[in-house]
ROMAR-224999 format. One line per 8 residues: for each residue x, y, z of N, C-alpha, C. Coordinates in nm, 4 decimals, decimal comma, always signed. Layout:
REM residues N
X Y Z X Y Z X Y Z | ...
//
This chain:
REM residues 254
+1,7484 -2,8982 -5,4406 +1,8709 -2,8350 -5,4178 +1,9067 -2,7962 -5,3208 | +1,9890 -2,7459 -5,1919 +1,9868 -2,6298 -5,1128 +2,0627 -2,5373 -5,1404 | +1,9462 -2,4659 -5,0488 +2,0254 -2,2498 -4,9914 +2,0474 -2,2951 -4,9364 | +2,1317 -2,1527 -4,9003 +2,2651 -2,1692 -4,7228 +2,2159 -2,0058 -4,7914 | +2,2249 -1,9866 -4,6747 +2,2268 -1,7953 -4,6124 +2,3210 -1,8522 -4,4874 | +2,4808 -1,7526 -4,4640 +2,4813 -1,6988 -4,3821 +2,5155 -1,5596 -4,3366 | +2,4785 -1,5546 -4,1976 +2,5247 -1,4410 -4,1872 +2,6300 -1,4213 -4,0488 | +2,7193 -1,3096 -4,0847 +2,7911 -1,2473 -3,9818 +2,8419 -1,1316 -3,9357
+2,9462 -1,0879 -3,8156 +2,9286 -0,9340 -3,8177 +2,9828 -0,8535 -3,9400 | +3,0906 -0,9996 -4,0486 +3,1492 -0,9623 -4,1814 +3,0538 -0,8537 -4,2683 | +2,8508 -0,9481 -4,2966 +2,7948 -0,9051 -4,4241 +2,7271 -1,0468 -4,4232 | +2,7123 -1,0910 -4,5087 +2,6350 -1,1986 -4,5514 +2,6721 -1,3061 -4,6548 | +2,5574 -1,3797 -4,7030 +2,6237 -1,4589 -4,8077 +2,5567 -1,5796 -4,8255 | +2,5049 -1,5638 -5,0036 +2,3636 -1,6600 -4,9489 +2,4434 -1,7416 -5,1217 | +2,4231 -1,9422 -5,1530 +2,4757 -2,0300 -5,1950 +2,3967 -2,1029 -5,2092 | +2,4138 -2,1801 -5,3774 +2,2798 -2,2824 -5,4045 +2,4002 -2,4080 -5,4290
+2,3395 -2,5107 -5,3574 +2,4087 -2,6703 -5,4887 +2,2756 -2,7167 -5,5191 | +2,2881 -2,7929 -5,6778 +2,1823 -2,8378 -5,6443 +2,1831 -2,9637 -5,6270 | +2,0629 -3,0692 -5,6179 +2,0999 -3,2126 -5,6573 +1,9300 -3,2448 -5,7518 | +1,9534 -3,3976 -5,8085 +1,8096 -3,4044 -5,8101 +1,6990 -3,4569 -5,7022 | +1,6062 -3,4820 -5,7510 +1,4562 -3,4767 -5,6718 +1,3344 -3,4796 -5,7022 | +1,2228 -3,5631 -5,6319 +1,1154 -3,4923 -5,7146 +1,0456 -3,3369 -5,6591 | +0,9848 -3,3276 -5,7542 +0,9048 -3,1951 -5,7465 +0,7225 -3,1375 -5,7211 | +0,7172 -3,0920 -5,6622 +0,5587 -3,0596 -5,6930 +0,4754 -2,9399 -5,6840
+0,4160 -2,9175 -5,7735 +0,3611 -2,7220 -5,7503 +0,2988 -2,7093 -5,6534 | +0,3481 -2,5590 -5,6575 +0,3182 -2,4994 -5,5034 +0,1733 -2,3917 -5,5382 | +0,1648 -2,4131 -5,3915 +0,0051 -2,3263 -5,4030 +0,0367 -2,1771 -5,3989 | -0,0472 -2,1325 -5,5026 -0,0370 -2,0392 -5,5562 -0,1340 -1,8600 -5,5152 | -0,1045 -1,7727 -5,4548 -0,1695 -1,7535 -5,3578 -0,1420 -1,5417 -5,3422 | -0,2630 -1,4966 -5,4163 -0,2375 -1,3166 -5,3886 -0,1269 -1,2654 -5,2691 | -0,0560 -1,2323 -5,3135 +0,0235 -1,2260 -5,1936 +0,1023 -1,0528 -5,2328 | +0,0283 -0,9257 -5,3008 +0,0206 -0,8830 -5,2983 +0,2228 -0,7862 -5,2448
+0,2815 -0,8105 -5,4018 +0,3857 -0,7732 -5,3498 +0,4227 -0,6280 -5,5330 | +0,3185 -0,6188 -5,5584 +0,3288 -0,5468 -5,7179 +0,3712 -0,3984 -5,6705 | +0,3677 -0,3561 -5,7723 +0,4972 -0,1664 -5,7243 +0,3770 -0,1205 -5,7106 | +0,3875 -0,0242 -5,6780 +0,2668 +0,0981 -5,6434 +0,4188 +0,1806 -5,6430 | +0,3424 +0,3248 -5,6800 +0,4732 +0,4388 -5,6424 +0,4570 +0,4690 -5,5654 | +0,3122 +0,4916 -5,4556 +0,3033 +0,5092 -5,3050 +0,4292 +0,4532 -5,2289 | +0,4481 +0,3046 -5,2518 +0,5532 +0,2642 -5,1650 +0,6678 +0,3283 -5,1795 | +0,6867 +0,4433 -5,2802 +0,8837 +0,5457 -5,2972 +0,8571 +0,5885 -5,1685
+0,7544 +0,6380 -5,1922 +0,7553 +0,7903 -5,0627 +0,8019 +0,7639 -4,9062 | +0,7789 +0,6723 -4,8788 +0,8714 +0,7195 -4,7472 +1,0067 +0,6957 -4,7534 | +1,0664 +0,5367 -4,8485 +1,1934 +0,5250 -4,8289 +1,2947 +0,6507 -4,9308 | +1,1597 +0,7477 -5,0042 +1,2045 +0,9021 -5,0726 +1,2512 +0,9508 -4,9621 | +1,1688 +0,9834 -4,9207 +1,1718 +1,1018 -4,7854 +1,2923 +1,0771 -4,7047 | +1,3365 +0,9593 -4,6298 +1,5017 +0,9544 -4,5973 +1,5920 +0,9797 -4,5952 | +1,5938 +0,9105 -4,7509 +1,6508 +0,9323 -4,7935 +1,7295 +1,0463 -4,8430 | +1,6091 +1,1321 -4,8923 +1,6178 +1,2993 -4,9325 +1,6755 +1,4273 -4,8075
+1,5742 +1,3005 -4,7321 +1,7078 +1,4109 -4,5781 +1,7780 +1,4120 -4,5506 | +1,8436 +1,2798 -4,5132 +1,9748 +1,2217 -4,5273 +2,0079 +1,2898 -4,6040 | +2,0387 +1,3447 -4,7353 +2,0827 +1,3698 -4,8550 +2,1302 +1,5138 -4,7769 | +1,9979 +1,6065 -4,7296 +2,0205 +1,7009 -4,7509 +2,1636 +1,7677 -4,6625 | +2,1340 +1,6150 -4,5017 +2,1982 +1,6934 -4,3652 +2,3684 +1,6916 -4,4301 | +2,3285 +1,6309 -4,5317 +2,5402 +1,6961 -4,5738 +2,5933 +1,7535 -4,6233 | +2,4862 +1,8929 -4,6753 +2,4948 +1,9993 -4,7226 +2,4276 +2,1307 -4,6650 | +2,3565 +2,0975 -4,5105 +2,2195 +2,2302 -4,5461 +2,2993 +2,2354 -4,3937
+2,3888 +2,3815 -4,3985 +2,4125 +2,4139 -4,2554 +2,3500 +2,3938 -4,0893 | +2,2553 +2,3665 -4,1000 +2,1831 +2,3470 -4,0069 +2,1555 +2,2368 -3,9920 | +2,1867 +2,0966 -4,0831 +2,1152 +2,0050 -4,0146 +2,2720 +2,0030 -3,9631 | +2,3933 +1,9869 -4,0341 +2,4970 +1,9544 -4,0271 +2,5124 +2,0136 -3,8076 | +2,4943 +2,1278 -3,8402 +2,4514 +2,2025 -3,7036 +2,4500 +2,0578 -3,6434 | +2,3219 +2,0749 -3,6320 +2,2261 +1,9018 -3,5617 +2,3045 +1,8466 -3,5569 | +2,4045 +1,7809 -3,5963 +2,4340 +1,5975 -3,6395 +2,5275 +1,7129 -3,5180 | +2,6694 +1,7318 -3,5234 +2,7068 +1,7720 -3,3855 +2,6803 +1,7908 -3,2946
+2,5470 +1,8379 -3,2635 +2,4839 +1,8927 -3,1149 +2,4321 +1,7303 -3,1223 | +2,3506 +1,6685 -3,1633 +2,3260 +1,4778 -3,1267 +2,4784 +1,4805 -3,0955 | +2,5906 +1,4382 -3,1559 +2,6892 +1,3643 -3,1086 +2,7670 +1,4202 -2,9699 | +2,7409 +1,5305 -2,9773 +2,8382 +1,5849 -2,8381 +2,7317 +1,5535 -2,7001 | +2,6443 +1,5590 -2,7430 +2,5399 +1,5366 -2,6267 +2,4855 +1,3852 -2,6242 | +2,4784 +1,3384 -2,7036 +2,5419 +1,1843 -2,6854 +2,6574 +1,1346 -2,6296 | +2,7509 +1,2161 -2,6473 +2,9054 +1,1816 -2,5731 +2,9344 +1,2781 -2,3801 | +2,8221 +1,3219 -2,3670 +2,8054 +1,3063 -2,2388 +2,7626 +1,3077 -2,1954
+2,6526 +1,2054 -2,2610 +2,5794 +1,0309 -2,1702 +2,6823 +0,9763 -2,1948 | +2,7849 +0,9586 -2,2765 +2,7924 +0,8616 -2,2727 +2,9269 +0,8231 -2,1919 | +2,9984 +0,9017 -2,2055 +3,1089 +0,9158 -2,1076 +3,1536 +0,7960 -2,0481 | +3,2625 +0,7692 -2,2166 +3,3726 +0,6292 -2,2978 +3,2591 +0,5176 -2,2176 | +3,1343 +0,5463 -2,2319 +3,1095 +0,3590 -2,2052 +3,0662 +0,3683 -2,3575 | +3,0761 +0,2418 -2,4422 +3,0573 +0,2329 -2,5847 +2,9865 +0,0563 -2,5630 | +2,8543 +0,0885 -2,6345 +2,7708 -0,0688 -2,6140 +2,7449 -0,1602 -2,8068 | +2,7722 -0,2124 -2,8074 +2,8809 -0,2944 -2,9405 +2,7964 -0,3610 -2,9960
+2,5895 -0,4120 -2,9363 +2,5414 -0,5113 -2,9950 +2,3965 -0,4510 -3,1251 | +2,4858 -0,3443 -3,1424 +2,4249 -0,3180 -3,3026 +2,4943 -0,3860 -3,4243 | +2,6093 -0,4505 -3,3589 +2,6689 -0,5238 -3,4841 +2,5936 -0,6411 -3,5103 | +2,4958 -0,7153 -3,4095 +2,5002 -0,8687 -3,4022 +2,3221 -0,8126 -3,4274 | +2,2793 -0,7039 -3,3838 +2,1511 -0,6753 -3,3457 +2,0673 -0,6645 -3,4864 | +2,1628 -0,6231 -3,6012 +2,1070 -0,5114 -3,7188 +2,0548 -0,7018 -3,8023 | +2,0818 -0,7883 -3,7483 +2,0583 -0,9360 -3,8264 +1,9803 -0,9896 -3,7670 | +1,8733 -0,9573 -3,6377 +1,7657 -1,0018 -3,5300 +1,6599 -0,9722 -3,6514
+1,6359 -0,8505 -3,7585 +1,5087 -0,9121 -3,8521 +1,4654 -1,0148 -3,8726 | +1,5954 -0,9358 -4,0087 +1,5343 -1,1089 -4,1303 +1,5670 -1,2253 -4,1008 | +1,7021 -1,2326 -3,9617 +1,6357 -1,3745 -3,9178 +1,5358 -1,4211 -3,9131 | +1,4708 -1,2950 -3,8144 +1,3058 -1,3097 -3,8419 +1,1695 -1,3474 -3,9521 | +1,2412 -1,2517 -4,0166 +1,1706 -1,2618 -4,1563 +1,1833 -1,4947 -4,1838 | +1,2696 -1,5020 -4,1434 +1,2293 -1,6322 -4,2134 +1,2292 -1,7334 -4,1106 | +1,2398 -1,6977 -3,9292 +1,2435 -1,8108 -3,8277 +1,1202 -1,7370 -3,7789 | +1,0318 -1,6666 -3,7433 +0,8597 -1,6821 -3,7037 +0,7972 -1,7654 -3,7552
+0,7916 -1,8014 -3,8942 +0,7178 -1,9201 -3,9578 +0,7102 -2,0380 -3,8253 | +0,8652 -2,0902 -3,8133 +0,8850 -2,1594 -3,7355 +0,7837 -2,1160 -3,5517 | +0,7602 -2,0071 -3,5813 +0,7075 -2,0009 -3,4431 +0,5726 -2,0380 -3,4410 | +0,5377 -2,0280 -3,5332 +0,3639 -2,0428 -3,5382 +0,3436 -1,9217 -3,5927 | +0,3599 -1,8313 -3,6722 +0,3458 -1,7554 -3,6948 +0,3070 -1,7633 -3,8723 | +0,2248 -1,6838 -3,9526 +0,1546 -1,7573 -4,0574 +0,2528 -1,6838 -4,1288 | +0,3127 -1,6922 -4,2470 +0,4150 -1,6793 -4,3708 +0,3015 -1,6848 -4,4818 | +0,3816 -1,5365 -4,6130 +0,2564 -1,4872 -4,6760 +0,3460 -1,6242 -4,8198
+0,4965 -1,6489 -4,7959 +0,5822 -1,7168 -4,8699 +0,6162 -1,8433 -4,7912 | +0,6512 -1,9273 -4,9163 +0,8023 -2,0119 -4,7577 +0,9054 -2,0234 -4,8034 | +0,9245 -2,0662 -4,8030 +1,1031 -2,0637 -4,7101 +1,2002 -2,0669 -4,8672 | +1,1692 -2,0701 -4,9717 +1,2385 -2,0300 -5,0804 +1,2462 -1,9261 -5,0825 | +1,0884 -1,8903 -5,1638 +1,0844 -1,7381 -5,1876 +1,1030 -1,6850 -5,0913 | +1,1644 -1,7054 -4,9751 +1,2048 -1,5592 -4,8281 +1,3125 -1,5427 -4,8907 | +1,4063 -1,6544 -4,9127 +1,5536 -1,6263 -4,9316 +1,6075 -1,6071 -5,0435 | +1,4862 -1,6093 -5,1835 +1,5332 -1,5326 -5,2924 +1,4526 -1,3653 -5,2628
+1,3932 -1,3744 -5,1722 +1,2954 -1,2012 -5,1218 +1,4564 -1,1536 -5,0718 | +1,5119 -1,2462 -4,9511 +1,6730 -1,1732 -4,8911 +1,7516 -1,1777 -4,9569 | +1,7563 -1,3019 -5,0677 +1,8900 -1,2197 -5,1376 +1,9616 -1,1044 -5,2596 | +1,7640 -1,0838 -5,3106 +1,7626 -0,9442 -5,3879 +1,7892 -0,8820 -5,3497 | +1,6874 -0,8366 -5,2066 +1,6526 -0,7584 -5,1256 +1,8307 -0,7116 -5,0553 | +1,9138 -0,8014 -5,0344 +2,0482 -0,8017 -4,9191 +2,1401 -0,7242 -5,1244 | +2,1236 -0,7519 -5,2333 +2,2066 -0,6849 -5,3502 +2,2250 -0,5803 -5,3080 | +2,0317 -0,5099 -5,3562 +1,9522 -0,4163 -5,3798 +2,0725 -0,2923 -5,2380
+2,0424 -0,3545 -5,1231 +2,1056 -0,2408 -5,0524 +2,2015 -0,1946 -5,0548 | +2,2914 -0,3429 -5,1097 +2,5064 -0,3475 -5,0896 +2,4874 -0,2437 -5,1885 | +2,4273 -0,2562 -5,3095 +2,4805 -0,1689 -5,3868 +2,4995 -0,0349 -5,3619 | +2,3824 +0,0237 -5,2628 +2,3473 +0,1162 -5,3485 +2,3868 +0,2543 -5,1835 | +2,3806 +0,1644 -5,0906 +2,5103 +0,1342 -4,9779 +2,6372 +0,2029 -5,0174 | +2,7127 +0,0366 -5,0992 +2,8403 +0,0763 -5,0912 +2,8820 +0,1814 -5,1824 | +2,7729 +0,2362 -5,2668 +2,7667 +0,3034 -5,4108 +2,8383 +0,4096 -5,3377 | +2,6933 +0,5156 -5,2579 +2,6906 +0,5885 -5,1206 +2,8641 +0,6412 -5,1305
+2,8608 +0,5103 -5,0087 +3,0117 +0,5434 -4,8792 +3,1086 +0,5432 -5,0246 | +3,1473 +0,5032 -5,1158 +3,3045 +0,5652 -5,1970 +3,2568 +0,6633 -5,3207 | +3,1240 +0,7068 -5,2306 +3,1466 +0,8638 -5,3502 +3,1438 +0,9427 -5,2795 | +3,0275 +0,9763 -5,1695 +3,0143 +1,0629 -5,0174 +3,1663 +1,0583 -4,9238 | +3,2052 +0,9654 -4,8727 +3,2736 +0,9487 -4,8681 +3,2831 +1,0677 -4,7005 | +3,1672 +1,0870 -4,6325 +3,1865 +1,1184 -4,5701 +3,2667 +1,0648 -4,4779 | +3,2665 +1,1653 -4,3364 +3,3599 +1,1413 -4,2092 +3,3314 +1,1079 -4,0409 | +3,3781 +1,0030 -4,0459 +3,2292 +0,9588 -3,9496 +3,2686 +1,0344 -3,8039
+3,1883 +1,0247 -3,6909 +3,1709 +1,1216 -3,5774 +3,3007 +1,1070 -3,5035 | +3,3757 +0,9671 -3,5109 +3,4555 +0,9298 -3,3962 +3,6294 +1,0096 -3,5490 | +3,5625 +1,0437 -3,6469 +3,6692 +1,1192 -3,6775 +3,7910 +0,9429 -3,8000 | +3,7067 +0,8371 -3,7688 +3,8056 +0,7044 -3,8238 +3,8168 +0,6837 -3,9400 | +3,7704 +0,6638 -3,9901 +3,7562 +0,7349 -4,1550 +3,5979 +0,6817 -4,2302 | +3,6497 +0,7468 -4,3869 +3,6088 +0,8494 -4,4439 +3,4512 +0,6645 -4,5448 | +3,3454 +0,6746 -4,4287 +3,2639 +0,5946 -4,5530 +3,1872 +0,6210 -4,4819 | +3,0915 +0,6957 -4,3135 +2,9656 +0,6568 -4,2359 +2,8461 +0,7383 -4,3124
+2,8348 +0,8019 -4,4847 +2,6812 +0,7765 -4,4988 +2,6794 +0,7040 -4,6717 | +2,5985 +0,5933 -4,6465 +2,4809 +0,5982 -4,5152 +2,4966 +0,5234 -4,4203 | +2,4410 +0,4887 -4,3588 +2,4626 +0,4183 -4,2611 +2,4194 +0,2379 -4,2829 | +2,5669 +0,1575 -4,2746 +2,5093 -0,0475 -4,3417 +2,4109 -0,0886 -4,2193 | +2,4844 -0,0204 -4,1005 +2,4169 -0,1717 -4,0258 +2,3443 -0,1162 -3,9727 | +2,1787 +0,0482 -3,9931 +2,1022 +0,0226 -4,0542 +1,9829 +0,0178 -4,1647 | +2,0710 +0,0368 -4,2748 +2,0198 -0,0308 -4,3824 +1,9965 -0,1735 -4,3590 | +2,0414 -0,2493 -4,2571 +2,0631 -0,3370 -4,2672 +1,9252 -0,3908 -4,2549
+1,8923 -0,3583 -4,0701 +1,8277 -0,3759 -3,9567 +1,6668 -0,3315 -4,0859 | +1,6714 -0,2381 -4,0882 +1,5638 -0,1902 -4,1511 +1,4928 -0,2029 -4,2418 | +1,6398 -0,3120 -4,4038 +1,5704 -0,4307 -4,4861 +1,4738 -0,4611 -4,3933 | +1,5301 -0,6114 -4,2973 +1,5005 -0,7198 -4,2648 +1,4219 -0,7322 -4,1604 | +1,3366 -0,5283 -4,0685 +1,1478 -0,5527 -4,1280 +1,1077 -0,4983 -4,1727 | +1,1288 -0,4039 -4,2565 +1,0770 -0,3851 -4,3798 +1,0182 -0,5743 -4,4309 | +1,0574 -0,6366 -4,4467 +1,0060 -0,8201 -4,4896 +0,9892 -0,7927 -4,3825 | +0,9777 -0,8481 -4,2211 +0,9052 -0,8568 -4,1971 +0,7772 -0,8096 -4,1387
+0,7483 -0,7430 -4,1866 +0,6670 -0,6163 -4,2067 +0,5615 -0,6540 -4,2697 | +0,6837 -0,6586 -4,3971 +0,5733 -0,7310 -4,5779 +0,4990 -0,8628 -4,5034 | +0,6030 -0,9433 -4,4514 +0,5025 -1,0758 -4,4586 +0,4690 -1,1055 -4,4140 | +0,4640 -1,1335 -4,2880 +0,3296 -1,1288 -4,0977 +0,2482 -0,9914 -4,1341 | +0,2119 -0,9376 -4,1967 +0,1323 -0,7731 -4,2022 +0,0161 -0,8708 -4,1642 | -0,0413 -0,9573 -4,2490 -0,1524 -1,0553 -4,2702 -0,2150 -1,1624 -4,1675 | -0,0866 -1,1414 -4,0439 -0,0938 -1,2157 -3,9262 -0,1621 -1,1829 -3,8222 | -0,0128 -1,0521 -3,8407 -0,0683 -0,8782 -3,7133 +0,0476 -0,8842 -3,7277
+0,0313 -0,7284 -3,6964 +0,0925 -0,6363 -3,7403 +0,1734 -0,6143 -3,6011 | +0,1683 -0,6790 -3,5148 +0,2741 -0,6997 -3,3928 +0,4234 -0,7293 -3,4474 | +0,4507 -0,7906 -3,5278 +0,5201 -0,8651 -3,5767 +0,6124 -0,7736 -3,6112 | +0,6021 -0,6676 -3,7499 +0,6021 -0,5332 -3,8090 +0,6371 -0,4542 -3,6743 | +0,5854 -0,4534 -3,5803 +0,5799 -0,2967 -3,4880 +0,6987 -0,3697 -3,4134 | +0,7360 -0,5369 -3,3561 +0,8285 -0,5695 -3,3400 +0,9894 -0,4905 -3,3392 | +0,9418 -0,5396 -3,4762 +1,1456 -0,5790 -3,5516 +1,1338 -0,3961 -3,5533 | +1,0378 -0,3162 -3,6244 +1,1099 -0,2101 -3,6111 +1,1277 -0,1409 -3,4735
+1,1068 -0,1719 -3,4196 +1,1401 -0,1682 -3,2542 +1,2465 -0,1700 -3,2456 | +1,2935 -0,2840 -3,3218 +1,4575 -0,2956 -3,3291 +1,6271 -0,2637 -3,3302 | +1,5291 -0,2060 -3,4905 +1,5298 -0,1613 -3,6068 +1,6485 -0,0163 -3,5400 | +1,4914 +0,0531 -3,4523 +1,4975 +0,1731 -3,4089 +1,6920 +0,1994 -3,3098 | +1,6204 +0,0597 -3,2435 +1,7456 +0,0445 -3,1013 +1,8915 +0,0285 -3,2066 | +1,9005 -0,0670 -3,3879 +2,0109 -0,0537 -3,4223 +2,0751 +0,1034 -3,4664 | +1,9295 +0,1928 -3,5333 +1,9935 +0,3005 -3,5882 +2,0707 +0,4149 -3,4272 | +1,9570 +0,4061 -3,3563 +2,0385 +0,4315 -3,2015 +2,1536 +0,4168 -3,1785
+2,1636 +0,2874 -3,1704 +2,3425 +0,2511 -3,0986 +2,4415 +0,3008 -3,1946 | +2,4101 +0,3423 -3,3594 +2,4897 +0,3025 -3,4371 +2,5723 +0,5328 -3,3670 | +2,4313 +0,6187 -3,3655 +2,4847 +0,7429 -3,3227 +2,5693 +0,7294 -3,1637 | +2,4649 +0,5864 -3,1135 +2,5634 +0,6569 -2,9836 +2,7164 +0,5729 -2,9635 | +2,7610 +0,4790 -3,0539 +2,8394 +0,4367 -3,0207 +2,9275 +0,5611 -3,1630 | +2,8970 +0,6289 -3,1971 +3,0070 +0,7989 -3,2629 +3,0637 +0,6763 -3,3940 | +2,9578 +0,5984 -3,4957 +2,9955 +0,5582 -3,6021 +2,9490 +0,6446 -3,6972 | +2,7846 +0,6907 -3,6537 +2,7169 +0,7930 -3,7439 +2,6752 +0,8318 -3,7046
+2,6864 +0,9863 -3,8301 +2,5736 +1,1505 -3,8104 +2,4399 +1,0540 -3,7399 | +2,3556 +1,1471 -3,7348 +2,1581 +1,1256 -3,7160 +2,1355 +1,1300 -3,8797 | +2,1763 +1,2489 -4,0055 +2,1158 +1,2026 -4,1050 +2,1707 +1,0429 -4,1833 | +2,2523 +1,0192 -4,1224 +2,3755 +0,8458 -4,1681 +2,2910 +0,7508 -4,1735 | +2,1898 +0,7556 -4,0465 +2,1508 +0,6445 -3,9700 +1,9424 +0,6461 -4,0751 | +1,9483 +0,8297 -4,0457 +1,7757 +0,8345 -4,1888 +1,8170 +0,7228 -4,3453 | +1,9606 +0,7719 -4,3169 +1,9651 +0,7872 -4,5018 +1,9517 +0,6403 -4,5616 | +1,9618 +0,5995 -4,4089 +2,0459 +0,3683 -4,4230 +1,8776 +0,3429 -4,4030
+1,7821 +0,4223 -4,3482 +1,6328 +0,4025 -4,3214 +1,5300 +0,3374 -4,4016 | +1,5838 +0,4580 -4,5166 +1,5862 +0,4722 -4,6526 +1,5532 +0,3516 -4,7260 | +1,6863 +0,3593 -4,7218 +1,7453 +0,2683 -4,8916 +1,7338 +0,0968 -4,8010 | +1,6934 +0,0756 -4,6268 +1,7711 -0,0477 -4,6363 +1,5357 -0,0719 -4,6607 | +1,4582 +0,0573 -4,6207 +1,3260 -0,0258 -4,6995 +1,2565 -0,0285 -4,8187 | +1,3799 +0,0351 -4,8961 +1,3586 +0,0395 -5,0185 +1,4268 -0,0540 -5,0654 | +1,4835 -0,1699 -5,0723 +1,5196 -0,3227 -5,0763 +1,4925 -0,3758 -5,0139 | +1,3688 -0,3914 -4,8981 +1,3131 -0,4619 -4,8656 +1,2162 -0,5301 -5,0104
+1,1280 -0,4261 -4,9941 +1,0075 -0,3536 -5,1130 +1,0494 -0,4557 -5,2351 | +1,2317 -0,3466 -5,2479 +1,1999 -0,4108 -5,4176 +1,2720 -0,5491 -5,4025 | +1,2783 -0,6381 -5,3162 +1,3287 -0,7707 -5,3032 +1,1573 -0,8508 -5,3048 | +1,0779 -0,7902 -5,2969 +0,9215 -0,8164 -5,2958 +0,9023 -0,8026 -5,4282 | +0,9263 -0,6863 -5,5150 +0,8663 -0,5988 -5,6988 +0,9366 -0,7692 -5,7705 | +1,0149 -0,7470 -5,7181 +1,1344 -0,8359 -5,8175 +1,0987 -1,0194 -5,8069 | +1,0349 -1,0316 -5,6917 +0,9574 -1,1964 -5,6657 +0,8774 -1,2803 -5,7752 | +0,8219 -1,1682 -5,8535 +0,6747 -1,2566 -5,9152 +0,7929 -1,2825 -6,0850
+0,8906 -1,1802 -6,1053 +1,0283 -1,2871 -6,2073 +1,0960 -1,3716 -6,1514 | +1,1330 -1,2977 -6,0549 +1,2593 -1,4553 -5,9672 +1,1516 -1,6163 -5,9603 | +1,0589 -1,5449 -5,9679 +0,8883 -1,7131 -6,0334 +0,9637 -1,7174 -6,1424 | +0,9575 -1,6887 -6,2095 +0,9219 -1,6760 -6,4100 +1,0628 -1,7660 -6,4089 | +1,1852 -1,7099 -6,3426 +1,3777 -1,7638 -6,3826 +1,4150 -1,8326 -6,3526 | +1,3514 -1,9113 -6,1757 +1,4446 -2,0153 -6,1067 +1,3089 -2,1169 -6,1069 | +1,1855 -2,0943 -6,1690 +1,0596 -2,1736 -6,1696 +1,0858 -2,2177 -5,9995 | +1,0704 -2,0666 -5,9004 +1,0048 -2,1457 -5,7805 +0,8685 -2,1648 -5,7850
+0,8087 -2,1827 -5,8845 +0,6535 -2,2663 -5,8724 +0,6949 -2,4179 -5,8566 | +0,8051 -2,4424 -5,8312 +0,8410 -2,5890 -5,8402 +0,9335 -2,5913 -5,6861 | +0,8621 -2,7387 -5,6511 +0,9012 -2,7359 -5,4680 +0,9602 -2,8121 -5,4570 | +1,0386 -2,8816 -5,3440 +1,0742 -3,0407 -5,3506 +0,9309 -3,0688 -5,1896 | +0,9164 -3,1749 -5,2193 +0,7706 -3,2682 -5,1159 +0,8746 -3,1958 -4,9600 | +1,0210 -3,2626 -4,9943 +1,0684 -3,3196 -4,8211 +1,1330 -3,1711 -4,8245 | +1,1095 -2,9930 -4,7758 +1,1958 -2,8819 -4,7589 +1,2287 -2,9540 -4,6421 | +1,3134 -2,8755 -4,5515 +1,3925 -2,9143 -4,5059 +1,4534 -2,7685 -4,4523
+1,4714 -2,7300 -4,3013 +1,5336 -2,6719 -4,2875 +1,6190 -2,6423 -4,2091 | +1,7522 -2,5808 -4,1666 +1,9209 -2,6693 -4,0641 +1,9542 -2,5263 -4,0145 | +1,9247 -2,4173 -3,8945 +2,0124 -2,3381 -3,8420 +2,1018 -2,3785 -3,7424 | +2,2220 -2,2964 -3,7495 +2,3960 -2,3555 -3,7198 +2,4675 -2,2306 -3,6878 | +2,4979 -2,1844 -3,5834 +2,5310 -2,0331 -3,5184 +2,6271 -2,1446 -3,4152 | +2,7525 -2,0226 -3,4810 +2,9211 -2,0872 -3,4566 +2,9438 -1,8826 -3,3916 | +3,0980 -1,9429 -3,3857 +3,1251 -1,8673 -3,2711 +3,2215 -1,8114 -3,2985 | +3,3052 -1,7551 -3,3739 +3,4632 -1,7355 -3,4425 +3,5402 -1,6614 -3,2926
+3,6632 -1,7302 -3,1838 +3,7909 -1,6986 -3,1082 +3,7913 -1,5693 -3,1585 | +3,9123 -1,6483 -3,1993 +4,0038 -1,5646 -3,3170 +3,9534 -1,4148 -3,2524 | +3,8301 -1,4228 -3,3716 +3,7717 -1,2821 -3,4304 +3,6605 -1,1978 -3,3025 | +3,6670 -1,3224 -3,2382 +3,5564 -1,2631 -3,1153 +3,3629 -1,2524 -3,1490 | +3,4287 -1,3093 -3,2887 +3,2428 -1,2571 -3,3998 +3,1524 -1,4218 -3,4261 | +3,0491 -1,3327 -3,4229 +3,0251 -1,4742 -3,4245 +2,9217 -1,4554 -3,5652 | +2,7769 -1,5151 -3,5812 +2,7702 -1,5632 -3,6364 +2,5893 -1,6845 -3,7164 | +2,6068 -1,6988 -3,8338 +2,5079 -1,8101 -3,8566 +2,4767 -1,8683 -3,9682
+2,4771 -2,0112 -3,9785 +2,4444 -2,0207 -4,1103 +2,3089 -2,1572 -4,1139 | +2,2135 -2,0347 -4,2213 +2,0908 -2,1438 -4,2572 +2,0986 -2,2816 -4,3435 | +2,0870 -2,2740 -4,4214 +2,0743 -2,4256 -4,5286 +1,8939 -2,4790 -4,4879 | +1,8684 -2,4543 -4,6320 +1,7621 -2,4774 -4,6403 +1,7043 -2,5800 -4,7872 | +1,6944 -2,6887 -4,8152 +1,6725 -2,7955 -4,8759 +1,5199 -2,8386 -4,9315 | +1,5213 -2,8734 -5,0288 +1,4074 -2,8556 -5,1698 +1,3864 -2,9382 -5,2808
//
């Protein structure tokens, strides 16, 4: 079977192609993906504070103060790297093992975790965007809350932390640094309020944890204990001149 994951400025997609091949039994390890209620504390707190920013006058005033301060500092100059940096953590979740980092799971399981996390994140982010309909700081549209870019970055970051924390905490620290940079750029570029990025960060972290919590079920449903002997992975970057955007495609054969 071949699994392919595509990432671009417009979002992500996952598809699978099946074919016959030899199977072998994977080695089972205790990967620590069991649900524990305490794991809800951080993401729930971030989402709660972000939601309060929609209604509490003092927090709304603080949002405007931050927007105005960044506007004076920005002086008309925008920096759009957040459109691309949001995907760096999730790519690292798959790619760090190629550079020698010790991952807890194989590529097939990691792709399943990413797909589940993206699905959970998409449902929560889009459900809130089109229910709350908060106007963006630049006045362009009414889909500001929560920040989808921030959710994507923090989802990938939490995936990196959970996957590689036993090898080195530095991987998670580096990924969280990138995610915080994405959150800052969403504020700097007048795309989101402070409460938007706080809620987005909480949703991203929660989505990553949901991906790992559901992994044991997916192992049973999709028989992930059976993987191909000759697993192969290839990465294909691309650039679309018409839209001035780019992305990449990852294909895994197992």
